[in-house]
C-alpha positions in Angstrom: 56.0 17.8 106.4 57.0 14.5 104.9 53.5 14.1 103.5 53.8 17.5 101.7 57.2 16.5 100.3 55.6 13.2 99.2 52.8 14.9 97.4 54.8 17.7 95.8 57.7 15.6 94.6 55.4 12.8 93.3 53.2 15.3 91.5 56.2 17.0 89.8 57.7 13.7 88.7 54.3 12.5 87.5 53.8 15.7 85.5 57.1 15.4 83.8 56.6 11.7 83.1 53.2 12.4 81.6 54.6 15.1 79.3 57.3 12.8 78.0 55.0 9.9 77.5 52.3 12.1 75.8 49.7 11.5 78.5 47.4 14.0 80.1 49.7 16.0 82.5 47.0 16.5 85.1 46.5 12.7 85.3 50.3 12.2 85.5 50.5 14.7 88.4 47.6 13.1 90.2 49.1 9.6 89.7 52.5 10.8 90.8 51.1 12.4 93.9 49.5 9.2 94.9 52.6 7.1 94.2 54.9 9.6 95.9 58.5 8.3 96.0 57.5 5.5 93.6 56.4 8.0 90.9 59.6 7.5 88.8 58.0 4.1 87.9 55.7 6.2 85.6 58.6 6.6 83.3 58.7 2.8 82.9 55.0 2.5 82.3 53.8 1.9 78.7 51.0 3.9 77.2 47.6 2.5 76.4 48.2 3.3 72.7 45.3 5.7 72.8 45.0 9.2 71.6 47.7 11.6 73.0 46.7 13.9 75.9 43.3 12.3 76.1 41.4 12.8 79.3 41.6 10.0 81.9 38.5 7.9 82.6 36.1 9.8 84.9 36.3 7.0 87.5 40.1 7.4 87.8 39.7 11.1 88.4 37.1 10.5 91.1 39.2 7.9 92.7 42.2 10.1 92.7 40.3 13.0 94.3 38.9 10.7 97.0 42.4 9.3 97.8 43.9 12.7 98.0 41.1 14.0 100.1 41.5 11.1 102.5 45.2 11.7 102.7 44.6 15.4 103.4 42.2 14.6 106.2 44.7 12.2 107.8 47.4 14.7 107.4 45.3 17.5 109.1 44.4 15.1 111.9 48.1 14.4 112.5 49.0 18.1 112.5 46.1 19.3 114.6 45.7 16.4 117.0 
């Protein structure tokens, strides 16, 4: 239950931070979900100075998906085992 709260809260804060900073909202939500309760730090992060709402590098998307998949597997293991 705590893990779901971690993911949902972090994703929501990351989404809002990304919108305010002019970043890709999906990348902000993904980063926020990974950071969890540390996601408010995204408000303090500076932009790369690149184009607004540009897509994140492909490797970051792949890495984020792998991290979230591993987190989900561990969470399912804890819930079922």
